[in-house]
Each structure stands twice: as structure tokens, then as C-alpha cells.
mmCIF file of the N, C-alpha and C atoms, coordinates in Angstrom:
data_MODEL
# 
_entry.id   MODEL 
# 
loop_
_atom_site.group_PDB 
_atom_site.id 
_atom_site.type_symbol 
_atom_site.label_atom_id 
_atom_site.label_alt_id 
_atom_site.label_comp_id 
_atom_site.label_asym_id 
_atom_site.label_entity_id 
_atom_site.label_seq_id 
_atom_site.pdbx_PDB_ins_code 
_atom_site.Cartn_x 
_atom_site.Cartn_y 
_atom_site.Cartn_z 
_atom_site.occupancy 
_atom_site.B_iso_or_equiv 
_atom_site.pdbx_formal_charge 
_atom_site.auth_seq_id 
_atom_site.auth_comp_id 
_atom_site.auth_asym_id 
_atom_site.auth_atom_id 
_atom_site.pdbx_PDB_model_num 
ATOM 1   N N  . MET A 1 1  ? 7.084  7.191  -11.919 1.00 0.00 ? 1  MET A N  1 
ATOM 2   C CA . MET A 1 1  ? 7.068  6.181  -12.936 1.00 0.00 ? 1  MET A CA 1 
ATOM 3   C C  . MET A 1 1  ? 5.715  5.481  -12.849 1.00 0.00 ? 1  MET A C  1 
ATOM 4   N N  . LYS A 1 2  ? 5.026  5.417  -13.970 1.00 0.00 ? 2  LYS A N  1 
ATOM 5   C CA . LYS A 1 2  ? 3.720  4.786  -14.009 1.00 0.00 ? 2  LYS A CA 1 
ATOM 6   C C  . LYS A 1 2  ? 3.892  3.323  -14.413 1.00 0.00 ? 2  LYS A C  1 
ATOM 7   N N  . LEU A 1 3  ? 3.373  2.418  -13.582 1.00 0.00 ? 3  LEU A N  1 
ATOM 8   C CA . LEU A 1 3  ? 3.514  0.993  -13.825 1.00 0.00 ? 3  LEU A CA 1 
ATOM 9   C C  . LEU A 1 3  ? 2.150  0.334  -13.929 1.00 0.00 ? 3  LEU A C  1 
ATOM 10  N N  . VAL A 1 4  ? 2.089  -0.765 -14.689 1.00 0.00 ? 4  VAL A N  1 
ATOM 11  C CA . VAL A 1 4  ? 0.865  -1.544 -14.824 1.00 0.00 ? 4  VAL A CA 1 
ATOM 12  C C  . VAL A 1 4  ? 1.224  -3.013 -14.657 1.00 0.00 ? 4  VAL A C  1 
ATOM 13  N N  . TYR A 1 5  ? 0.494  -3.689 -13.773 1.00 0.00 ? 5  TYR A N  1 
ATOM 14  C CA . TYR A 1 5  ? 0.703  -5.115 -13.581 1.00 0.00 ? 5  TYR A CA 1 
ATOM 15  C C  . TYR A 1 5  ? -0.654 -5.794 -13.481 1.00 0.00 ? 5  TYR A C  1 
ATOM 16  N N  . ARG A 1 6  ? -0.918 -6.689 -14.400 1.00 0.00 ? 6  ARG A N  1 
ATOM 17  C CA . ARG A 1 6  ? -2.180 -7.438 -14.465 1.00 0.00 ? 6  ARG A CA 1 
ATOM 18  C C  . ARG A 1 6  ? -3.387 -6.518 -14.427 1.00 0.00 ? 6  ARG A C  1 
ATOM 19  N N  . GLY A 1 7  ? -3.303 -5.423 -15.163 1.00 0.00 ? 7  GLY A N  1 
ATOM 20  C CA . GLY A 1 7  ? -4.423 -4.503 -15.275 1.00 0.00 ? 7  GLY A CA 1 
ATOM 21  C C  . GLY A 1 7  ? -4.526 -3.473 -14.170 1.00 0.00 ? 7  GLY A C  1 
ATOM 22  N N  . VAL A 1 8  ? -3.673 -3.551 -13.170 1.00 0.00 ? 8  VAL A N  1 
ATOM 23  C CA . VAL A 1 8  ? -3.694 -2.579 -12.077 1.00 0.00 ? 8  VAL A CA 1 
ATOM 24  C C  . VAL A 1 8  ? -2.618 -1.540 -12.337 1.00 0.00 ? 8  VAL A C  1 
ATOM 25  N N  . THR A 1 9  ? -3.010 -0.282 -12.341 1.00 0.00 ? 9  THR A N  1 
ATOM 26  C CA . THR A 1 9  ? -2.084 0.819  -12.586 1.00 0.00 ? 9  THR A CA 1 
ATOM 27  C C  . THR A 1 9  ? -1.698 1.454  -11.249 1.00 0.00 ? 9  THR A C  1 
ATOM 28  N N  . TYR A 1 10 ? -0.426 1.711  -11.077 1.00 0.00 ? 10 TYR A N  1 
ATOM 29  C CA . TYR A 1 10 ? 0.016  2.407  -9.876  1.00 0.00 ? 10 TYR A CA 1 
ATOM 30  C C  . TYR A 1 10 ? 1.229  3.260  -10.187 1.00 0.00 ? 10 TYR A C  1 
ATOM 31  N N  . GLU A 1 11 ? 1.487  4.196  -9.308  1.00 0.00 ? 11 GLU A N  1 
ATOM 32  C CA . GLU A 1 11 ? 2.571  5.168  -9.466  1.00 0.00 ? 11 GLU A CA 1 
ATOM 33  C C  . GLU A 1 11 ? 3.702  4.797  -8.513  1.00 0.00 ? 11 GLU A C  1 
ATOM 34  N N  . HIS A 1 12 ? 4.912  4.731  -9.035  1.00 0.00 ? 12 HIS A N  1 
ATOM 35  C CA . HIS A 1 12 ? 6.072  4.405  -8.212  1.00 0.00 ? 12 HIS A CA 1 
ATOM 36  C C  . HIS A 1 12 ? 7.111  5.511  -8.361  1.00 0.00 ? 12 HIS A C  1 
ATOM 37  N N  . PRO A 1 13 ? 7.419  6.227  -7.273  1.00 0.00 ? 13 PRO A N  1 
ATOM 38  C CA . PRO A 1 13 ? 8.434  7.291  -7.384  1.00 0.00 ? 13 PRO A CA 1 
ATOM 39  C C  . PRO A 1 13 ? 9.831  6.674  -7.523  1.00 0.00 ? 13 PRO A C  1 
ATOM 40  N N  . PRO A 1 14 ? 10.637 7.167  -8.456  1.00 0.00 ? 14 PRO A N  1 
ATOM 41  C CA . PRO A 1 14 ? 11.991 6.627  -8.603  1.00 0.00 ? 14 PRO A CA 1 
ATOM 42  C C  . PRO A 1 14 ? 12.847 6.975  -7.383  1.00 0.00 ? 14 PRO A C  1 
ATOM 43  N N  . THR A 1 15 ? 13.700 6.056  -7.000  1.00 0.00 ? 15 THR A N  1 
ATOM 44  C CA . THR A 1 15 ? 14.590 6.311  -5.873  1.00 0.00 ? 15 THR A CA 1 
ATOM 45  C C  . THR A 1 15 ? 15.831 7.044  -6.362  1.00 0.00 ? 15 THR A C  1 
ATOM 46  N N  . THR A 1 16 ? 16.314 7.936  -5.550  1.00 0.00 ? 16 THR A N  1 
ATOM 47  C CA . THR A 1 16 ? 17.542 8.649  -5.894  1.00 0.00 ? 16 THR A CA 1 
ATOM 48  C C  . THR A 1 16 ? 18.607 8.258  -4.878  1.00 0.00 ? 16 THR A C  1 
ATOM 49  N N  . LEU A 1 17 ? 19.796 8.083  -5.372  1.00 0.00 ? 17 LEU A N  1 
ATOM 50  C CA . LEU A 1 17 ? 20.904 7.677  -4.524  1.00 0.00 ? 17 LEU A CA 1 
ATOM 51  C C  . LEU A 1 17 ? 22.120 8.487  -4.919  1.00 0.00 ? 17 LEU A C  1 
ATOM 52  N N  . GLU A 1 18 ? 22.671 9.222  -3.948  1.00 0.00 ? 18 GLU A N  1 
ATOM 53  C CA . GLU A 1 18 ? 23.865 10.017 -4.217  1.00 0.00 ? 18 GLU A CA 1 
ATOM 54  C C  . GLU A 1 18 ? 25.084 9.103  -4.205  1.00 0.00 ? 18 GLU A C  1 
ATOM 55  N N  . ILE A 1 19 ? 25.917 9.235  -5.224  1.00 0.00 ? 19 ILE A N  1 
ATOM 56  C CA . ILE A 1 19 ? 27.081 8.388  -5.387  1.00 0.00 ? 19 ILE A CA 1 
ATOM 57  C C  . ILE A 1 19 ? 28.345 9.236  -5.330  1.00 0.00 ? 19 ILE A C  1 
ATOM 58  N N  . SER A 1 20 ? 29.355 8.734  -4.638  1.00 0.00 ? 20 SER A N  1 
ATOM 59  C CA . SER A 1 20 ? 30.653 9.401  -4.639  1.00 0.00 ? 20 SER A CA 1 
ATOM 60  C C  . SER A 1 20 ? 31.640 8.522  -5.404  1.00 0.00 ? 20 SER A C  1 
ATOM 61  N N  . GLN A 1 21 ? 32.495 9.156  -6.183  1.00 0.00 ? 21 GLN A N  1 
ATOM 62  C CA . GLN A 1 21 ? 33.493 8.406  -6.930  1.00 0.00 ? 21 GLN A CA 1 
ATOM 63  C C  . GLN A 1 21 ? 34.647 8.051  -6.014  1.00 0.00 ? 21 GLN A C  1 
ATOM 64  N N  . GLY A 1 22 ? 35.079 6.812  -6.118  1.00 0.00 ? 22 GLY A N  1 
ATOM 65  C CA . GLY A 1 22 ? 36.202 6.359  -5.323  1.00 0.00 ? 22 GLY A CA 1 
ATOM 66  C C  . GLY A 1 22 ? 37.496 6.471  -6.111  1.00 0.00 ? 22 GLY A C  1 
ATOM 67  N N  . LYS A 1 23 ? 38.488 5.753  -5.631  1.00 0.00 ? 23 LYS A N  1 
ATOM 68  C CA . LYS A 1 23 ? 39.787 5.789  -6.294  1.00 0.00 ? 23 LYS A CA 1 
ATOM 69  C C  . LYS A 1 23 ? 39.752 4.948  -7.575  1.00 0.00 ? 23 LYS A C  1 
ATOM 70  N N  . ILE A 1 24 ? 40.726 5.154  -8.415  1.00 0.00 ? 24 ILE A N  1 
ATOM 71  C CA . ILE A 1 24 ? 40.828 4.397  -9.666  1.00 0.00 ? 24 ILE A CA 1 
ATOM 72  C C  . ILE A 1 24 ? 41.143 2.951  -9.317  1.00 0.00 ? 24 ILE A C  1 
ATOM 73  N N  . ALA A 1 25 ? 40.327 2.039  -9.825  1.00 0.00 ? 25 ALA A N  1 
ATOM 74  C CA . ALA A 1 25 ? 40.473 0.626  -9.496  1.00 0.00 ? 25 ALA A CA 1 
ATOM 75  C C  . ALA A 1 25 ? 41.248 -0.134 -10.564 1.00 0.00 ? 25 ALA A C  1 
ATOM 76  N N  . GLY A 1 26 ? 41.266 0.373  -11.781 1.00 0.00 ? 26 GLY A N  1 
ATOM 77  C CA . GLY A 1 26 ? 41.987 -0.318 -12.840 1.00 0.00 ? 26 GLY A CA 1 
ATOM 78  C C  . GLY A 1 26 ? 41.698 0.305  -14.191 1.00 0.00 ? 26 GLY A C  1 
ATOM 79  N N  . LYS A 1 27 ? 42.056 -0.409 -15.231 1.00 0.00 ? 27 LYS A N  1 
ATOM 80  C CA . LYS A 1 27 ? 41.792 0.039  -16.599 1.00 0.00 ? 27 LYS A CA 1 
ATOM 81  C C  . LYS A 1 27 ? 41.030 -1.042 -17.331 1.00 0.00 ? 27 LYS A C  1 
ATOM 82  N N  . TRP A 1 28 ? 40.114 -0.621 -18.192 1.00 0.00 ? 28 TRP A N  1 
ATOM 83  C CA . TRP A 1 28 ? 39.364 -1.537 -19.029 1.00 0.00 ? 28 TRP A CA 1 
ATOM 84  C C  . TRP A 1 28 ? 39.237 -0.902 -20.397 1.00 0.00 ? 28 TRP A C  1 
ATOM 85  N N  . ARG A 1 29 ? 39.761 -1.567 -21.410 1.00 0.00 ? 29 ARG A N  1 
ATOM 86  C CA . ARG A 1 29 ? 39.765 -1.064 -22.793 1.00 0.00 ? 29 ARG A CA 1 
ATOM 87  C C  . ARG A 1 29 ? 40.366 0.339  -22.879 1.00 0.00 ? 29 ARG A C  1 
ATOM 88  N N  . GLY A 1 30 ? 41.407 0.570  -22.117 1.00 0.00 ? 30 GLY A N  1 
ATOM 89  C CA . GLY A 1 30 ? 42.123 1.838  -22.188 1.00 0.00 ? 30 GLY A CA 1 
ATOM 90  C C  . GLY A 1 30 ? 41.534 2.957  -21.351 1.00 0.00 ? 30 GLY A C  1 
ATOM 91  N N  . GLN A 1 31 ? 40.416 2.704  -20.670 1.00 0.00 ? 31 GLN A N  1 
ATOM 92  C CA . GLN A 1 31 ? 39.788 3.745  -19.859 1.00 0.00 ? 31 GLN A CA 1 
ATOM 93  C C  . GLN A 1 31 ? 39.908 3.384  -18.380 1.00 0.00 ? 31 GLN A C  1 
ATOM 94  N N  . ASN A 1 32 ? 40.096 4.401  -17.556 1.00 0.00 ? 32 ASN A N  1 
ATOM 95  C CA . ASN A 1 32 ? 40.119 4.168  -16.112 1.00 0.00 ? 32 ASN A CA 1 
ATOM 96  C C  . ASN A 1 32 ? 38.711 3.862  -15.624 1.00 0.00 ? 32 ASN A C  1 
ATOM 97  N N  . TRP A 1 33 ? 38.588 2.937  -14.692 1.00 0.00 ? 33 TRP A N  1 
ATOM 98  C CA . TRP A 1 33 ? 37.304 2.717  -14.035 1.00 0.00 ? 33 TRP A CA 1 
ATOM 99  C C  . TRP A 1 33 ? 37.499 2.855  -12.541 1.00 0.00 ? 33 TRP A C  1 
ATOM 100 N N  . ARG A 1 34 ? 36.477 3.337  -11.890 1.00 0.00 ? 34 ARG A N  1 
ATOM 101 C CA . ARG A 1 34 ? 36.551 3.671  -10.470 1.00 0.00 ? 34 ARG A CA 1 
ATOM 102 C C  . ARG A 1 34 ? 35.498 2.910  -9.682  1.00 0.00 ? 34 ARG A C  1 
ATOM 103 N N  . TYR A 1 35 ? 35.766 2.794  -8.383  1.00 0.00 ? 35 TYR A N  1 
ATOM 104 C CA . TYR A 1 35 ? 34.751 2.283  -7.477  1.00 0.00 ? 35 TYR A CA 1 
ATOM 105 C C  . TYR A 1 35 ? 33.745 3.398  -7.234  1.00 0.00 ? 35 TYR A C  1 
ATOM 106 N N  . HIS A 1 36 ? 32.470 3.065  -7.162  1.00 0.00 ? 36 HIS A N  1 
ATOM 107 C CA . HIS A 1 36 ? 31.421 4.024  -6.827  1.00 0.00 ? 36 HIS A CA 1 
ATOM 108 C C  . HIS A 1 36 ? 30.765 3.566  -5.533  1.00 0.00 ? 36 HIS A C  1 
ATOM 109 N N  . CYS A 1 37 ? 30.674 4.484  -4.581  1.00 0.00 ? 37 CYS A N  1 
ATOM 110 C CA . CYS A 1 37 ? 30.113 4.152  -3.274  1.00 0.00 ? 37 CYS A CA 1 
ATOM 111 C C  . CYS A 1 37 ? 28.951 5.094  -2.968  1.00 0.00 ? 37 CYS A C  1 
ATOM 112 N N  . PRO A 1 38 ? 27.874 4.591  -2.370  1.00 0.00 ? 38 PRO A N  1 
ATOM 113 C CA . PRO A 1 38 ? 26.783 5.487  -1.963  1.00 0.00 ? 38 PRO A CA 1 
ATOM 114 C C  . PRO A 1 38 ? 27.252 6.403  -0.838  1.00 0.00 ? 38 PRO A C  1 
ATOM 115 N N  . LYS A 1 39 ? 26.824 7.659  -0.875  1.00 0.00 ? 39 LYS A N  1 
ATOM 116 C CA . LYS A 1 39 ? 27.215 8.607  0.168   1.00 0.00 ? 39 LYS A CA 1 
ATOM 117 C C  . LYS A 1 39 ? 26.504 8.304  1.480   1.00 0.00 ? 39 LYS A C  1 
ATOM 118 N N  . LYS A 1 40 ? 25.233 7.907  1.390   1.00 0.00 ? 40 LYS A N  1 
ATOM 119 C CA . LYS A 1 40 ? 24.470 7.614  2.593   1.00 0.00 ? 40 LYS A CA 1 
ATOM 120 C C  . LYS A 1 40 ? 23.619 6.391  2.299   1.00 0.00 ? 40 LYS A C  1 
ATOM 121 N N  . LEU A 1 41 ? 23.732 5.365  3.129   1.00 0.00 ? 41 LEU A N  1 
ATOM 122 C CA . LEU A 1 41 ? 22.945 4.153  2.927   1.00 0.00 ? 41 LEU A CA 1 
ATOM 123 C C  . LEU A 1 41 ? 21.527 4.376  3.427   1.00 0.00 ? 41 LEU A C  1 
ATOM 124 N N  . GLN A 1 42 ? 20.562 3.875  2.647   1.00 0.00 ? 42 GLN A N  1 
ATOM 125 C CA . GLN A 1 42 ? 19.175 3.964  3.058   1.00 0.00 ? 42 GLN A CA 1 
ATOM 126 C C  . GLN A 1 42 ? 18.842 2.778  3.944   1.00 0.00 ? 42 GLN A C  1 
ATOM 127 N N  . GLN A 1 43 ? 18.082 3.043  4.983   1.00 0.00 ? 43 GLN A N  1 
ATOM 128 C CA . GLN A 1 43 ? 17.685 1.974  5.889   1.00 0.00 ? 43 GLN A CA 1 
ATOM 129 C C  . GLN A 1 43 ? 16.212 1.676  5.687   1.00 0.00 ? 43 GLN A C  1 
ATOM 130 N N  . ASN A 1 44 ? 15.899 0.420  5.429   1.00 0.00 ? 44 ASN A N  1 
ATOM 131 C CA . ASN A 1 44 ? 14.515 0.012  5.264   1.00 0.00 ? 44 ASN A CA 1 
ATOM 132 C C  . ASN A 1 44 ? 13.939 -0.375 6.618   1.00 0.00 ? 44 ASN A C  1 
ATOM 133 N N  . LYS A 1 45 ? 12.751 0.110  6.885   1.00 0.00 ? 45 LYS A N  1 
ATOM 134 C CA . LYS A 1 45 ? 12.075 -0.248 8.125   1.00 0.00 ? 45 LYS A CA 1 
ATOM 135 C C  . LYS A 1 45 ? 11.278 -1.524 7.898   1.00 0.00 ? 45 LYS A C  1 
ATOM 136 N N  . GLN A 1 46 ? 11.522 -2.514 8.703   1.00 0.00 ? 46 GLN A N  1 
ATOM 137 C CA . GLN A 1 46 ? 10.790 -3.764 8.584   1.00 0.00 ? 46 GLN A CA 1 
ATOM 138 C C  . GLN A 1 46 ? 9.558  -3.700 9.490   1.00 0.00 ? 46 GLN A C  1 
ATOM 139 N N  . LYS A 1 47 ? 8.472  -4.236 8.966   1.00 0.00 ? 47 LYS A N  1 
ATOM 140 C CA . LYS A 1 47 ? 7.215  -4.210 9.729   1.00 0.00 ? 47 LYS A CA 1 
ATOM 141 C C  . LYS A 1 47 ? 7.019  -5.506 10.452  1.00 0.00 ? 47 LYS A C  1 
# 
């Protein structure tokens, strides 16, 4: 993804996150909705 902020252009790769569908949590406007949980949590390294 190409971004520009105050005249500076830089490239930012989009993050991908694998999602697993959980159990049905309820209904909204006649449709089932489910919980979505990440399969693997990403850990940020602090400097």
C-alpha cells in the first residue's frame, strides 16, 4: 500500500491475519452472526 503523509511517500505492506469462525452467537436481521477469532496472535517486539 502506497501512502503519502506531508509530502513523504512510503510503502506499507498490508498485514494479513488468519481468522477462524467461531460458534453462532446470535441473529441480527434474520441472519446468523458468529464470533471470529484470530488463529495465531501476532506478538509485537518492543524496543
